[in-house]
N, C-alpha and C positions, 0 to 999 in steps of 0.2 A: 645489681638494682634495677637496671634498664630491663632485662628479660621479665622481671618480676611485674614491673610497671606494665608491660605490654600483656601479660596473661592476666592481669586485672583488668585492663581495658576491654580485652576479648571476652572476658566473662560477662561484663556489664553489657555488652553488645549483644551477647547471647540472649541474656534475660530480656532486654529490650524488644529483641525480635520475637521473644515468646510472648511477651506481654502485647505486643502489636497485633500478633496472629490471633491471640485471644480475644482482643478486643474486637478484630474483624469478623470473628465467627458469632460473637454476641450481637454484632449490629445486624448481622445477615439474618439472625433468628428473629429479631425484633422486627427488622422491615419486611419479613416474608408476608405476602399478600394472603389473607383467608381463603379458603377455597370456596366459601360461600359469601356474598355479598347480596345485599338487598337494595332495591330501588323502588321509588314510588310510581304508580301508574294512574292515569287519569280515569279510566272506564272502571267498571267493576271486573274484578278476575273472574275467569271461568276456571273452576277448580274441579279436576278428576278426583272424586271422593270414592275410592275403590271399597267396594262393600263385600267383605269375606264373612264366613261363618265357621264351619268345621273344616280343618285340613286333614282329610282322612279319606279311606276308600270310599269312592263314590257310589252311593245309593239312591241320591236324589239330587237335584239342582243345586241344593245349598252346601254340599260337600265336594271339596277340591282334592285330590290324591296329593300326597306329600311331593312325589316326584314332580308333577305339573306346578305346584307352588313354587317350588326350589327354581324351577326353571324360568317362571315368570320372574322371579326376583333377579335371576342372572340377566334377562332381557332388560331389566330397569337398570341395572348396573352398566350393562355394555352401552346403554343410550345416555348415560350419565344423569338420570333422573335423582333429583334430591326427594326424600320423604319427608313430609311434614310432621312435626308433633303438634298437639293441640294449640299450644302458645303460637307455633309458627302459623297455624291456621286463622286464629284469632288477627294476627298481623295481617296476613293476606285479606280477608274479608271485611275487618272494621278499620284498618289502617290503609288499605290499598296498597301494600308493600309487598314485592314478590321477589324471589330469588333470582339469580343470574343464571339458572339453569331449568330446565324443565322439570315440573314437579308433579307430585301426586300425593294424596294423603290415604294412607292404608288403615282402613278400620275393620274390626273382626267382631261381628255381633254375637251376643249370650255368653261369652266366657268359657268356652269349650276347654277341657283340659289338654287337648292336644295343641291348643295355643301356647301352652308352656312346653309342651314336649316336643312339637316339630315347628312351630312358628318361631319362637323365641330364639332357639339357637342358630336359625338362617339369618334371622334380623339381627342378631348380636355379631354374627361372623362377617357380614356384609356392612357392618356398620350404618345400619338402616334405622328407621324410627317406624312404629305401628302403634295404634290406639284401640284398646280392647273395650268395648261396650259391656259392662259388668252387671249382672242381675244381683242385687245385694242378697235376697233370699236364697240364693242358689248356691252359697260359698259352702255348704256342707253336702251338697247334692253330688251324688256318684256321677262322674263323667264331665264335671265342671271344676273351675279353678278354685282351689283353696285360697284363704287369705295369704298364707304362707308363700304360695307359688307366685301370687299377684306381687307381693311385697318384693321377692326375688328379682321379679322382671323389672320393677319401678326402680330399685336400687342401680339397675344397669343403665338407666336412663335412655335406653332404646325402646321401651314399651312405656305408655301411659295407660292409666286406667281411668275410664270416665262412665258416666251412668246410662244404664238401661232399664232403669226403675227398680222397684222393690220386688215385684212378683211377675212382670213381664205380661201385664194384662194389656188388652187392647184400650187405649186411651180413647178412642172415639165412642165407645159405650159407656165411659165413666163421666159422672157430673164433675163440675169444677172441684168441688170439696174432696172428692175421691182423687182426683187427678192431682191436687195440691198435695195429698198425703203420699203418693207415689213418687212425685217429683222431688218434694222437699225431704221425706225420709231417706230416700236412697243417696240424695247429696250429702245430707248430715251424717250418715254412715260412712260414706266414702272418705269425706272431709277428715272424720275423727280416726277412722281405722288407719288410713295411710297417711295422716297428717298432710293434708294436699289442699288445694282450692280446686273443687270441680266445677269445669267451666262448660262441659259439653253434655247434653242430653239427646240420647238416642231413642227414638219413639219404637216401641216394640211392634214389630210387623209394619213400622212406618205409619201407623194409624193415628191420626189426631184429629180433632174437631175445632170449633170456633172459640174454645176455651183454651186450648193448648199453649199456644204462643203466649198468651198473657200469664198464664199460670207459670210457665218456664222462666219467663222472664222475672216475675217476682219472687220466684225460688232462688234466682242468683245465676243462672245458666246464662252464658253468653252466645251460645249458637246451638241450634236444634236440627238434628239428621232425620230425613225420611227414607222411605225406600222407593220413592218416586225415581223413574229413570231420566238421567240427564246428568249435566254438569252442574256442580254446586255454583249458585249464582244468587249475590245478594239482593239483585231485583226480584227474587222469589220471596224475600224476607229472611234475617238471620236465623229465624226459628222454622224455615222450611225449605232445607238445603237437599237439593236431590243428590242421588248416588249412582254409582255405576256398578251394578250387578255383576259380579265374577261367577262365571258358570264353569263346569269341568269340560276338559276337552277342546280347548280353543287353540288355534294355530297362533303362530306368532303376529301375523297380520291381523287376525281377529282380535287379538288382545290389544294392539296398539289402535286399532280402528276404535274400539269401544273407549279407550283413554282420550282419544282425539274428539270423539262425537258425543260420547256418554251414553249411547244407547244403540 
């Protein structure tokens, strides 16, 4: 009888140890600190909004070869940069909250097909974020993203799709009514097609006039992107944010000098 009692007690002790160990593991998982934390800053943050276009063999200053782009993303990872989503960007600009790591906002204008074939695999692999500014009337044009490709990237949560208007017309030569159609119709199409809330408008060629900011606000956008060189700064207005133009054949020093200074 006594040996049986000892065995039973040993078994109970073993179960208690296993339970204790399990509880310890669960506790550790719950209390693990998140990699990114946010804090409030008093002054307007200065944001490097990196402006890319096509990632393909370089034939002009708007095209960056794939190997150079991949290298640049590796540089960002090496220095522990966080890449903003559009929601993050709104948080930075409109709430004065910033991450606990250096950060950039990766933007890609025009929605080229190589954004799906080249950019997306790199961004997904590195667990980064990027924003593609989509021209809605180009969704069936050769060399540009299809809606299916865009949806695949959206589903990954690594890529966001925002507005680059309907026809990619220079807004500074359009009247207020024409601009309203370009901005409102593109937002409506993106919202419906991708079941999302489109908050960012990127002006074609960065061009805008005295009507544009008000039109963008009325259409429901929260931020507007230009091609003016410099760091994004709310002092310029939420619908007049500067960006950092990316060009081919930059050294590592040139790349980070651009990120630091904006031009």
